[in-house]
C-alpha positions in Angstrom: 143.3 197.7 47.1 146.8 198.6 47.3 145.8 200.4 50.6 143.9 197.6 51.9 147.1 195.6 51.4 148.9 198.3 52.8 146.9 198.9 56.2 146.3 195.0 56.8 147.8 192.1 57.4 147.0 188.3 57.2 147.4 186.3 60.0 146.9 182.5 61.4 143.6 184.3 62.4 142.3 186.3 59.9 143.5 190.2 58.5 143.8 192.2 60.9 145.3 195.9 61.0 149.2 196.1 60.2 149.5 197.8 63.7 148.0 195.4 65.8 150.1 192.2 67.4 148.6 188.7 67.6 149.1 187.7 71.2 148.5 184.0 73.3 146.5 185.7 75.9 149.6 184.4 78.4 151.2 186.7 77.0 149.0 189.4 77.5 147.6 188.5 81.0 148.7 186.1 84.1 145.5 184.3 85.7 144.6 182.0 88.3 141.8 179.5 89.3 139.5 181.1 92.4 138.8 178.6 95.1 136.3 176.8 97.0 137.3 174.7 100.6 135.9 171.1 99.7 133.5 169.9 99.7 130.3 172.5 98.7 127.7 172.6 100.6 128.6 172.2 104.3 126.9 174.7 106.3 129.6 175.7 108.2 131.1 177.4 104.6 128.5 179.9 104.6 126.8 183.1 106.2 123.6 184.4 103.5 122.8 187.0 106.4 126.2 188.2 107.5 128.7 186.6 105.6 131.3 187.5 102.6 130.5 188.4 99.2 131.1 185.0 97.2 130.8 185.0 93.2 129.5 181.8 91.3 128.7 181.3 87.3 125.1 182.6 88.1 126.2 185.8 89.6 128.2 186.8 86.5 125.2 188.8 84.0 125.0 190.6 81.1 127.3 193.6 80.0 130.3 192.2 81.9 128.7 193.2 85.3 127.9 191.2 88.1 123.9 190.4 89.4 123.9 193.6 92.1 124.2 190.7 95.0 126.1 187.3 94.8 123.4 183.9 95.8 125.7 183.3 98.2 127.6 184.7 100.9 130.2 182.8 102.7 131.3 182.4 107.0 134.6 183.5 108.2 135.8 179.9 107.9 135.4 179.5 103.9 137.0 182.9 103.3 140.0 181.9 105.0 140.6 179.2 102.0 138.8 181.0 99.3 140.4 183.8 96.3 139.6 187.5 97.8 139.6 189.9 94.4 138.8 193.9 94.7 136.5 196.1 92.7 137.5 196.2 89.3 138.9 192.6 88.9 138.2 190.8 85.3 136.7 187.4 86.0 136.0 184.8 83.4 133.6 181.6 83.8 135.2 178.6 82.7 133.0 175.5 84.0 129.6 175.2 82.9 128.2 178.1 81.6 131.9 179.0 80.0 132.7 182.3 78.2 130.6 185.0 80.6 133.8 187.7 81.6 132.6 190.2 84.0 134.6 193.5 85.8 133.7 193.2 89.0 131.7 196.2 90.5 132.7 194.8 94.3 135.0 193.1 96.4 134.3 189.6 96.8 135.7 186.0 97.0 135.7 184.2 93.9 134.6 180.1 93.3 137.3 177.5 91.5 135.0 177.9 88.6 135.9 181.1 87.5 139.3 182.1 86.6 140.7 185.8 87.6 143.2 187.8 85.4 145.7 189.0 88.5 147.6 191.8 86.4 148.3 192.5 82.9 151.9 192.3 81.4 151.1 195.0 78.5 149.2 198.2 78.2 146.1 196.5 78.3 142.4 198.3 78.7 140.3 195.8 80.5 137.0 196.5 78.6 138.9 195.4 75.5 140.5 192.3 76.6 136.6 191.4 78.0 135.4 192.4 74.7 137.8 190.3 73.1 136.8 186.8 75.0 133.2 187.6 74.5 134.1 187.3 70.4 136.5 184.7 71.2 133.8 182.3 73.4 131.5 182.9 70.9 133.4 181.8 68.0 134.2 178.1 69.8 130.4 177.9 70.3 130.1 178.1 66.5 132.3 175.3 66.3 130.1 173.3 68.8 128.0 172.8 65.9 125.4 173.2 68.9 126.7 170.9 71.9 127.5 172.7 74.8 130.8 173.4 76.4 130.9 172.1 80.0 134.5 173.3 80.8 137.9 175.1 79.6 141.6 174.3 81.4 143.8 177.2 81.7 146.2 175.9 79.9 144.2 175.8 76.8 143.0 179.3 77.5 146.6 180.3 77.7 146.9 179.8 74.2 143.7 182.0 72.8 145.2 184.0 70.1 144.3 187.9 70.4 144.1 191.0 68.3 146.0 193.1 69.8 146.5 196.8 68.5 148.5 199.7 71.0 146.5 200.8 74.4 144.8 204.4 72.9 143.2 202.0 69.9 142.0 199.7 72.5 140.7 202.6 74.5 138.6 204.3 72.0 137.5 200.2 70.6 136.6 200.0 74.1 134.6 203.7 74.7 132.5 202.5 71.8 131.3 199.2 73.3 131.1 200.9 76.6 128.3 203.4 75.1 126.3 200.7 73.1 126.4 198.3 76.3 125.2 201.3 77.9 122.2 202.0 76.2 121.5 198.0 76.0 121.0 198.4 79.8 118.6 200.9 79.7 117.0 198.9 76.7 117.0 196.1 78.9 115.4 197.9 81.8 112.3 199.5 79.5 111.8 195.8 78.4 112.1 194.6 82.0 109.2 197.1 82.9 107.0 196.0 80.0 107.3 192.7 81.0 106.2 193.4 84.6 103.0 195.6 83.2 101.7 192.8 81.1 101.9 190.6 83.9 99.8 192.7 85.8 97.6 192.8 82.8 97.1 189.7 82.3 97.1 188.9 85.5 93.3 190.9 85.6 92.8 189.5 82.2 93.1 185.7 83.1 91.0 186.6 86.2 88.4 189.3 85.4 88.2 189.1 81.4 86.6 191.8 79.8 83.9 193.7 80.7 82.2 191.5 83.0 80.2 192.1 86.1 79.2 188.4 87.6 82.0 186.6 89.3 82.4 182.9 90.9 84.8 181.6 93.4 86.6 178.1 92.0 89.5 176.4 92.9 92.2 178.0 90.7 90.6 181.7 92.3 87.5 184.2 91.4 86.5 183.9 87.7 83.7 185.2 85.8 80.5 183.2 85.9 80.4 182.1 82.1 84.1 181.1 82.7 84.4 177.1 83.0 87.6 175.6 84.4 88.8 172.8 82.6 91.6 170.3 82.8 94.7 171.1 80.1 94.4 167.3 79.0 90.1 167.7 77.7 90.9 170.5 75.7 94.0 169.4 74.4 96.5 166.1 73.2 99.6 166.1 73.7 102.6 164.1 72.8 105.1 164.2 75.7 108.1 163.5 73.5 109.7 164.5 70.2 113.4 163.5 68.5 115.6 162.2 71.6 119.3 161.5 70.4 120.1 158.5 72.4 117.3 156.2 72.2 116.5 157.0 68.3 120.5 157.1 67.2 119.7 161.1 65.7 122.6 163.2 64.7 122.0 166.6 64.8 123.8 169.2 62.3 124.6 172.8 62.2 123.0 172.7 58.8 120.4 170.8 56.7 116.5 170.9 55.5 115.0 170.0 58.6 115.3 171.4 62.1 114.3 170.6 64.8 113.3 172.9 67.9 114.6 172.7 71.4 113.5 173.7 74.7 116.0 176.6 74.8 114.3 177.6 71.2 111.6 178.7 72.8 110.2 181.5 74.8 107.9 183.6 76.2 105.1 182.6 73.3 107.9 182.9 70.6 110.5 180.5 68.7 113.6 181.1 68.0 114.5 179.6 64.7 118.0 181.1 63.9 119.7 178.8 66.6 117.9 175.7 66.3 120.0 172.2 64.4 119.3 170.6 61.8 118.7 166.7 60.7 118.8 164.5 57.4 115.9 164.3 54.8 116.2 160.3 56.1 115.9 161.1 59.5 113.0 163.5 59.5 111.4 160.6 57.1 111.3 157.9 59.7 110.4 159.8 62.7 107.3 160.1 63.9 104.3 162.0 62.9 103.9 162.8 66.4 106.8 165.0 66.8 106.7 167.0 63.5 104.0 170.4 64.6 101.5 171.7 62.8 100.6 175.3 62.3 98.7 176.4 65.1 99.7 173.4 67.7 101.8 175.1 71.0 105.4 173.9 71.6 105.8 173.5 75.4 109.4 173.0 76.7 109.7 170.3 79.7 113.4 170.7 81.0 116.0 173.3 80.9 116.6 177.1 81.9 113.3 177.6 79.3 111.5 175.0 81.3 107.5 176.1 81.3 107.6 178.4 77.9 104.6 177.9 75.3 104.6 179.2 71.6 102.3 178.9 68.8 103.9 177.7 65.4 103.0 180.5 62.9 105.4 179.2 60.3 103.6 176.5 57.5 107.1 174.4 57.4 108.3 171.0 57.7 110.5 170.6 61.4 110.6 168.8 64.0 110.9 168.7 67.7 113.7 167.3 70.3 112.7 165.5 73.7 112.6 168.2 75.5 109.6 169.7 73.9 106.2 168.8 74.2 103.6 169.0 70.6 99.8 170.4 72.2 96.9 170.4 69.6 94.0 171.8 70.5 91.3 169.5 70.2 88.4 172.1 68.9 88.9 175.2 66.7 86.3 177.0 69.9 89.6 177.1 71.4 92.1 180.0 70.3 95.9 177.9 70.8 97.4 181.7 71.3 95.2 182.3 74.3 95.9 178.7 75.3 99.8 180.1 75.0 99.9 183.0 76.7 97.7 181.3 79.3 100.5 178.6 79.9 103.2 181.1 79.7 101.2 183.3 82.8 100.9 180.2 84.5 
């Protein structure tokens, strides 16, 4: 214990190594917002064929990198009224999906929804400070209790407290994190290849089945002769709306007994139970039974970034669905829920 006391110190944000400092971000770096001529959407501001790369929130990808090419390119006229940065500049999203960082891989112009780190006032490793910002924003999201943080001001960001070690230690930490990012990137590429393989396999299975030699043409394409084409409503029952926080005056919390699955909890045949919100006992008791799924039901996201994902309930627990999730129940034991969910994800 004495060794720990000699090695670490207590600060406003918790325990840190004794030779580290606690710095406000404004004392570490100078930064400014990007810019773009208003109003957005005028044709004269864009030139997607021959224009200049234009970084918006959408273009900030994973592992502190931009996507290979920007979604939009801007014209010379727009470039004159925008902010240009060179390759290797640290940028941060401050509107919409905030707190995403990147170190630019190419020269580009920057939208006003991002912050540009112009210079560093202290010896600073960019990868280290980028990782610190990611950690800080993750903590801010946890404080928000499931709600979405849509924007942050330059003034608010300036007051962020950063645990700040000497440069050599920053560089060592950055090297470790870079190695991990490279491994994640390699894993992501393998996953993407696996997804393409699965997509091709599903295309074959859902059109040819297994071992069939006779086929027929239908409205949705060629299928085995002994298969049928049916409407989803003919083989299942769908509940159109789950718990609505507005019309039903339901309040979500970060902890509780009964989970609420929202559209962002769904992906391709997978339910993320670790990223849900909760309702209390009284609320759960009074909501409709239609929004309390059972084992083997299918959940289908009907809005948001996860639009169109289906997943089968494989847990026997009491929970509810939010307004942006459908509950689909098969009408016959002859219909396999997993098959139907895979088909919905495929379509």
